[in-house]
C-alpha positions as a LaTeX table, in Angstrom:
\begin{tabular}{lrrr}
\hline
Residue & $x$ (\AA) & $y$ (\AA) & $z$ (\AA) \\
\hline
Met1 & 214.81 & 0.25 & $-10.77$ \\
Pro2 & 211.89 & 0.07 & $-12.68$ \\
Gln3 & 208.42 & $-0.57$ & $-10.50$ \\
Thr4 & 204.86 & $-1.64$ & $-11.76$ \\
Thr5 & 202.04 & $-2.09$ & $-9.69$ \\
Thr6 & 199.23 & $-4.75$ & $-10.40$ \\
Val7 & 196.01 & $-5.25$ & $-8.99$ \\
Val8 & 195.50 & $-9.13$ & $-8.49$ \\
Ala9 & 192.15 & $-10.00$ & $-7.40$ \\
Gly10 & 192.16 & $-6.87$ & $-5.28$ \\
Leu11 & 195.27 & $-7.14$ & $-3.91$ \\
His12 & 197.95 & $-4.28$ & $-5.02$ \\
Val13 & 201.26 & $-6.31$ & $-5.93$ \\
His14 & 204.33 & $-4.50$ & $-6.71$ \\
Thr15 & 207.18 & $-5.98$ & $-8.77$ \\
Phe16 & 210.71 & $-4.57$ & $-9.49$ \\
Thr17 & 213.10 & $-5.43$ & $-12.14$ \\
Thr18 & 216.28 & $-3.94$ & $-13.51$ \\
Asp19 & 216.21 & $-1.46$ & $-16.82$ \\
Ala20 & 217.36 & $-4.51$ & $-18.79$ \\
Phe21 & 214.51 & $-6.64$ & $-18.18$ \\
Ala22 & 211.73 & $-5.41$ & $-20.42$ \\
Thr23 & 213.81 & $-6.37$ & $-23.61$ \\
Ser24 & 215.35 & $-9.64$ & $-22.17$ \\
Ala25 & 214.63 & $-12.94$ & $-23.19$ \\
Lys26 & 216.28 & $-14.51$ & $-20.19$ \\
Pro27 & 214.36 & $-16.86$ & $-18.11$ \\
Val28 & 213.36 & $-15.45$ & $-14.83$ \\
Phe29 & 213.94 & $-16.26$ & $-10.85$ \\
Ala30 & 210.91 & $-14.25$ & $-9.21$ \\
Leu31 & 211.77 & $-13.80$ & $-5.33$ \\
Phe32 & 208.94 & $-12.54$ & $-2.87$ \\
Leu33 & 209.99 & $-10.15$ & $-0.37$ \\
Leu34 & 208.04 & $-9.81$ & 2.86 \\
His35 & 207.69 & $-7.09$ & 5.33 \\
Gly36 & 207.87 & $-6.73$ & 9.15 \\
Arg37 & 204.94 & $-6.06$ & 11.74 \\
Thr38 & 203.37 & $-2.29$ & 11.86 \\
Gln39 & 205.19 & $-1.88$ & 8.50 \\
Ser40 & 204.64 & $-2.29$ & 4.81 \\
Tyr41 & 206.29 & $-3.11$ & 1.59 \\
Glu42 & 208.05 & 0.47 & 1.22 \\
Ala43 & 210.37 & $-0.47$ & 4.42 \\
Asp44 & 213.83 & 0.78 & 3.91 \\
Tyr45 & 215.10 & $-2.82$ & 4.02 \\
Ile46 & 212.74 & $-4.04$ & 1.42 \\
Lys47 & 214.39 & $-1.46$ & $-0.84$ \\
Asn48 & 217.96 & $-2.18$ & 0.18 \\
Leu49 & 217.41 & $-5.80$ & $-0.46$ \\
Thr50 & 215.47 & $-5.36$ & $-3.59$ \\
Glu51 & 218.45 & $-3.20$ & $-5.09$ \\
Ala52 & 220.95 & $-5.81$ & $-3.80$ \\
Ile53 & 219.50 & $-8.68$ & $-5.38$ \\
Leu54 & 218.82 & $-7.10$ & $-8.55$ \\
Ala55 & 222.49 & $-5.89$ & $-8.98$ \\
Lys56 & 223.20 & $-9.77$ & $-8.75$ \\
Ser57 & 221.34 & $-10.32$ & $-12.17$ \\
Gln58 & 224.25 & $-8.86$ & $-14.00$ \\
Gly59 & 225.98 & $-11.30$ & $-16.52$ \\
Lys60 & 223.81 & $-14.24$ & $-15.07$ \\
Thr61 & 221.72 & $-16.40$ & $-17.37$ \\
Lys62 & 218.33 & $-15.39$ & $-15.24$ \\
Asp63 & 216.43 & $-12.42$ & $-14.79$ \\
Val64 & 214.91 & $-11.34$ & $-11.34$ \\
Leu65 & 211.94 & $-10.55$ & $-10.68$ \\
Val66 & 211.19 & $-8.84$ & $-7.15$ \\
Ile67 & 207.47 & $-8.95$ & $-5.67$ \\
Ala68 & 206.45 & $-7.26$ & $-2.62$ \\
Phe69 & 202.86 & $-6.32$ & $-1.03$ \\
Asp70 & 201.11 & $-5.20$ & 2.21 \\
Gln71 & 200.67 & $-7.85$ & 4.47 \\
Arg72 & 197.19 & $-8.18$ & 6.14 \\
Asn73 & 196.04 & $-5.40$ & 8.06 \\
His74 & 199.38 & $-3.30$ & 7.05 \\
Gly75 & 200.07 & $-0.58$ & 4.55 \\
Thr76 & 197.24 & $-0.20$ & 2.14 \\
Arg77 & 195.29 & $-3.09$ & 3.64 \\
Leu78 & 195.50 & $-1.79$ & 7.54 \\
Val79 & 191.68 & $-2.02$ & 9.17 \\
Asp80 & 192.69 & $-1.47$ & 12.62 \\
Ser81 & 196.41 & $-0.74$ & 13.95 \\
Ala82 & 195.71 & $-1.68$ & 17.20 \\
Leu83 & 195.34 & $-5.23$ & 16.24 \\
Asn84 & 198.98 & $-5.49$ & 15.39 \\
Leu85 & 200.13 & $-4.73$ & 18.79 \\
Asp86 & 201.09 & $-7.23$ & 21.56 \\
Phe87 & 199.41 & $-8.16$ & 24.65 \\
Ala88 & 199.36 & $-5.20$ & 26.76 \\
Thr89 & 197.24 & $-3.53$ & 24.08 \\
Asn90 & 195.76 & $-6.42$ & 21.92 \\
Pro91 & 194.51 & $-9.41$ & 24.03 \\
Asn92 & 194.02 & $-11.36$ & 20.48 \\
His93 & 197.91 & $-10.84$ & 19.80 \\
Ala94 & 198.96 & $-14.45$ & 19.63 \\
Ile95 & 195.86 & $-15.23$ & 17.10 \\
Asp96 & 196.07 & $-11.88$ & 15.11 \\
Met97 & 200.16 & $-12.36$ & 14.76 \\
Tyr98 & 199.68 & $-15.82$ & 13.28 \\
Ala99 & 196.81 & $-15.46$ & 11.39 \\
Ile100 & 198.38 & $-12.29$ & 9.59 \\
Gln101 & 201.82 & $-14.37$ & 8.85 \\
Tyr102 & 199.61 & $-17.85$ & 7.70 \\
Gly103 & 197.65 & $-15.42$ & 5.47 \\
Thr104 & 200.67 & $-13.91$ & 3.75 \\
Ala105 & 202.21 & $-17.38$ & 2.94 \\
Lys106 & 198.70 & $-18.41$ & 1.47 \\
Asp107 & 198.96 & $-14.74$ & $-0.41$ \\
Val108 & 202.29 & $-15.93$ & $-1.54$ \\
Leu109 & 200.85 & $-19.06$ & $-2.98$ \\
Phe110 & 198.22 & $-17.48$ & $-4.63$ \\
Leu111 & 200.34 & $-15.02$ & $-6.51$ \\
Met112 & 202.73 & $-17.98$ & $-7.60$ \\
Asp113 & 199.25 & $-19.12$ & $-9.24$ \\
Phe114 & 197.80 & $-16.03$ & $-10.85$ \\
Leu115 & 200.59 & $-13.27$ & $-10.93$ \\
Pro116 & 202.37 & $-14.60$ & $-14.17$ \\
Ser117 & 198.87 & $-14.36$ & $-16.02$ \\
Tyr118 & 198.68 & $-10.79$ & $-15.13$ \\
Leu119 & 202.08 & $-9.72$ & $-15.68$ \\
Phe120 & 203.26 & $-11.67$ & $-18.74$ \\
Pro121 & 199.73 & $-12.44$ & $-20.69$ \\
Asn122 & 201.44 & $-13.06$ & $-24.00$ \\
Gly123 & 204.17 & $-15.15$ & $-22.62$ \\
Glu124 & 206.59 & $-12.05$ & $-22.70$ \\
His125 & 208.93 & $-13.50$ & $-20.02$ \\
Val126 & 208.88 & $-17.14$ & $-18.27$ \\
Ile127 & 209.33 & $-17.65$ & $-14.47$ \\
Glu128 & 211.41 & $-20.92$ & $-14.12$ \\
Ser129 & 211.91 & $-20.63$ & $-10.24$ \\
Trp130 & 210.13 & $-19.13$ & $-7.04$ \\
Gly131 & 211.75 & $-18.06$ & $-3.96$ \\
Val132 & 210.59 & $-15.98$ & $-0.72$ \\
Ala133 & 212.53 & $-13.80$ & 1.58 \\
Gly134 & 210.96 & $-11.98$ & 4.66 \\
Val135 & 212.08 & $-9.85$ & 7.32 \\
Ser136 & 210.36 & $-10.23$ & 11.20 \\
Leu137 & 206.77 & $-10.90$ & 10.49 \\
Gly138 & 207.46 & $-11.58$ & 6.90 \\
Gly139 & 210.29 & $-14.02$ & 7.85 \\
His140 & 207.71 & $-16.23$ & 9.91 \\
Ser141 & 205.77 & $-16.12$ & 6.55 \\
Ala142 & 208.57 & $-17.17$ & 5.00 \\
Trp143 & 209.01 & $-20.28$ & 6.97 \\
Ile144 & 205.52 & $-21.14$ & 6.56 \\
Ala145 & 205.29 & $-20.44$ & 2.95 \\
Gly146 & 208.57 & $-22.49$ & 2.29 \\
Ala147 & 207.34 & $-25.40$ & 4.30 \\
Val148 & 204.08 & $-26.07$ & 2.05 \\
Asp149 & 205.38 & $-25.20$ & $-1.76$ \\
Pro150 & 207.53 & $-27.27$ & $-3.55$ \\
Arg151 & 207.87 & $-24.52$ & $-6.12$ \\
Leu152 & 209.84 & $-22.21$ & $-3.47$ \\
Glu153 & 213.07 & $-23.25$ & $-4.22$ \\
Val154 & 215.05 & $-20.46$ & $-2.33$ \\
Val155 & 213.82 & $-19.26$ & 1.31 \\
Ile156 & 215.51 & $-16.89$ & 3.38 \\
Pro157 & 213.83 & $-15.83$ & 6.79 \\
Ile158 & 215.66 & $-12.69$ & 8.14 \\
Ile159 & 215.06 & $-12.43$ & 11.87 \\
Gly160 & 211.99 & $-14.64$ & 11.74 \\
Cys161 & 211.28 & $-17.59$ & 13.78 \\
Pro162 & 210.25 & $-21.30$ & 12.30 \\
Ser163 & 208.52 & $-22.05$ & 16.00 \\
Tyr164 & 205.43 & $-20.08$ & 16.30 \\
Leu165 & 204.37 & $-21.12$ & 19.45 \\
Asn166 & 207.76 & $-21.27$ & 21.12 \\
Leu167 & 208.04 & $-17.58$ & 19.98 \\
Ile168 & 204.82 & $-16.35$ & 21.09 \\
Ser169 & 204.74 & $-18.44$ & 24.49 \\
Arg170 & 208.08 & $-16.52$ & 25.36 \\
Arg171 & 206.29 & $-13.46$ & 24.61 \\
Ala172 & 203.16 & $-14.25$ & 26.79 \\
Glu173 & 205.04 & $-15.53$ & 29.52 \\
Ala174 & 207.47 & $-12.23$ & 29.71 \\
Gln175 & 203.98 & $-10.07$ & 29.68 \\
Gly176 & 202.53 & $-12.31$ & 32.51 \\
Val177 & 200.01 & $-13.88$ & 30.04 \\
Ala178 & 198.95 & $-17.90$ & 30.24 \\
Val179 & 199.71 & $-20.20$ & 27.34 \\
Ala180 & 195.54 & $-20.95$ & 27.84 \\
Ala181 & 192.33 & $-19.68$ & 26.98 \\
Pro182 & 191.27 & $-17.00$ & 26.34 \\
His183 & 194.69 & $-15.78$ & 24.78 \\
Phe184 & 195.42 & $-19.14$ & 23.48 \\
Pro185 & 191.69 & $-21.06$ & 22.40 \\
Gln186 & 192.38 & $-24.69$ & 22.47 \\
Thr187 & 191.39 & $-24.51$ & 18.99 \\
Phe188 & 193.85 & $-22.05$ & 18.05 \\
Leu189 & 196.75 & $-24.52$ & 19.73 \\
Lys190 & 195.27 & $-27.35$ & 17.66 \\
Thr191 & 195.59 & $-25.17$ & 14.57 \\
Leu192 & 199.31 & $-24.35$ & 15.39 \\
Glu193 & 200.06 & $-27.81$ & 15.81 \\
Ala194 & 198.32 & $-29.14$ & 12.41 \\
Gln195 & 200.32 & $-26.12$ & 10.49 \\
Ala196 & 203.57 & $-26.03$ & 12.12 \\
Pro197 & 206.28 & $-26.15$ & 9.85 \\
Lys198 & 208.70 & $-29.36$ & 10.06 \\
Pro199 & 212.44 & $-29.84$ & 9.37 \\
Glu200 & 211.98 & $-32.39$ & 6.49 \\
His201 & 209.77 & $-29.71$ & 4.68 \\
Phe202 & 212.51 & $-27.84$ & 3.44 \\
Ala203 & 214.39 & $-31.13$ & 2.11 \\
Gly204 & 215.67 & $-30.14$ & $-1.58$ \\
Lys205 & 215.37 & $-26.36$ & $-0.99$ \\
Arg206 & 218.12 & $-23.68$ & $-0.77$ \\
Leu207 & 217.72 & $-22.32$ & 3.12 \\
Leu208 & 219.19 & $-19.22$ & 4.36 \\
Val209 & 218.54 & $-17.99$ & 7.91 \\
Leu210 & 219.64 & $-14.75$ & 9.20 \\
Ser211 & 219.30 & $-13.86$ & 12.83 \\
Gly212 & 220.72 & $-11.42$ & 15.53 \\
Gly213 & 222.13 & $-12.93$ & 18.62 \\
Ala214 & 221.07 & $-9.60$ & 20.41 \\
Asp215 & 217.44 & $-9.84$ & 19.21 \\
Pro216 & 214.99 & $-9.04$ & 22.11 \\
Leu217 & 211.79 & $-9.46$ & 19.90 \\
Val218 & 212.47 & $-12.75$ & 18.14 \\
Pro219 & 215.26 & $-14.36$ & 20.02 \\
Trp220 & 217.48 & $-16.56$ & 18.42 \\
Ala221 & 216.63 & $-19.07$ & 21.32 \\
Ala222 & 212.92 & $-19.67$ & 19.76 \\
Ser223 & 214.45 & $-20.81$ & 16.72 \\
Gln224 & 217.60 & $-22.52$ & 17.66 \\
Glu225 & 216.07 & $-26.10$ & 18.37 \\
Phe226 & 214.15 & $-26.42$ & 15.00 \\
Val227 & 217.35 & $-25.01$ & 13.49 \\
Ser228 & 219.29 & $-27.48$ & 14.81 \\
Arg229 & 217.38 & $-30.42$ & 13.30 \\
Leu230 & 217.71 & $-29.01$ & 9.45 \\
Gly231 & 220.82 & $-30.89$ & 9.16 \\
Ser232 & 218.82 & $-34.20$ & 9.02 \\
Ala233 & 216.42 & $-32.52$ & 6.47 \\
Gly234 & 217.87 & $-34.11$ & 3.77 \\
Pro235 & 219.08 & $-32.92$ & 0.58 \\
Gly236 & 219.54 & $-29.38$ & $-0.03$ \\
Lys237 & 221.65 & $-26.29$ & 0.98 \\
Arg238 & 221.55 & $-24.72$ & 4.35 \\
Glu239 & 223.13 & $-21.67$ & 5.71 \\
Ile240 & 222.65 & $-20.54$ & 9.42 \\
Val241 & 224.07 & $-17.03$ & 10.30 \\
Val242 & 223.67 & $-15.78$ & 13.51 \\
Leu243 & 225.11 & $-12.14$ & 14.04 \\
Pro244 & 226.32 & $-12.01$ & 17.60 \\
Asp245 & 225.62 & $-8.23$ & 18.14 \\
Val246 & 222.77 & $-7.57$ & 16.07 \\
Gly247 & 219.29 & $-6.83$ & 17.51 \\
His248 & 215.76 & $-6.70$ & 15.97 \\
Ala249 & 217.24 & $-5.12$ & 12.66 \\
Val250 & 218.58 & $-5.83$ & 9.11 \\
Pro251 & 222.19 & $-4.50$ & 8.86 \\
Glu252 & 223.81 & $-4.27$ & 5.70 \\
Glu253 & 225.66 & $-7.25$ & 6.10 \\
Met254 & 222.33 & $-9.48$ & 6.14 \\
Val255 & 221.56 & $-7.71$ & 3.18 \\
Lys256 & 224.74 & $-8.89$ & 1.12 \\
Leu257 & 224.36 & $-12.24$ & 2.66 \\
Ala258 & 220.97 & $-12.22$ & 1.31 \\
Ala259 & 221.80 & $-11.01$ & $-2.28$ \\
Asp260 & 224.93 & $-13.19$ & $-2.31$ \\
Phe261 & 222.71 & $-16.37$ & $-1.51$ \\
Val262 & 220.37 & $-15.42$ & $-4.32$ \\
Ala263 & 223.19 & $-15.17$ & $-6.78$ \\
Pro264 & 223.74 & $-18.82$ & $-7.58$ \\
Gln265 & 219.81 & $-19.32$ & $-8.47$ \\
Leu266 & 220.79 & $-16.88$ & $-11.46$ \\
Asp267 & 223.34 & $-19.37$ & $-13.36$ \\
\hline
\end{tabular}
C-alpha cells in the first residue's frame, strides 16, 4: 500500500494507493478518511478502512486515492491536548470540538481545490469524483463537509452525528453544564444554527450512516431524528446501519460495510 506525504500550504497530507496506481490510466475516485478525537491519521481503523477500500478497486474501471490528514490540534498539528478534552477539564469543550470538526470540513474543501495540482502537476491522473468518510469527530466533519459541497458524491459518517447541538447538549447535561453562557455563548449558538446540516443537503448523494446502538459517547438517539428525515431529502442512495451491540468503536463489520458501499462508485 504505497503512501505519499505532500505538504499543501503547510498541511501534511497523506495519500494511499494500490501498487498498480502509478502506471494506471484509469480515472480516480478520491476519498477522504478523517480520524477521531485525541487520535491521528495513523489510527488503526484508518489503516483498516484504507486497506479494505483500496482492495475494492481491483477489476474496476476507476482507481481509488485515499486521503488522510491530522485534524486541527491533533497529531502533528497538536497545540494543547487539554483543549481536546470534555467539560470536566475544558470549559470551552463545546466550542473547541465544533471548531475543530468545522475546520476539518473546510480543510477537505480546500484540499479538493488544491491537492490535485500538487499530486498530478502534469495531469498524470484525473480525479473524477470525491467522497468523505470519517470516524467519531471525523464522522461529524464528514456530515458537515458532505452537506456543503456538491463535489462530495459519497458521504460515510461512522459513529458520528449530524446534529451537533443535540449531541453536545446531552453531554453537557450529563456533566451538569447548562446550555448557556459561558460554555455556550449566544454567538456560538447562532453560528451552530446557521451552519447546521439539513437533510435536503444530501439530495443526490450516496450516504452510508454507520452507528453503534450501544454507543455511550455518540448515542444513536442524538442522530435519529435528523436521519429519520433523510428519506424526504430527494434523490440519492441512503443506507442506515445501527449495530445494536456496538459501542463507540469501528468493528470489522463497519469496515466491510464502508468498503462495500464505496465499490459501486468505482464502476
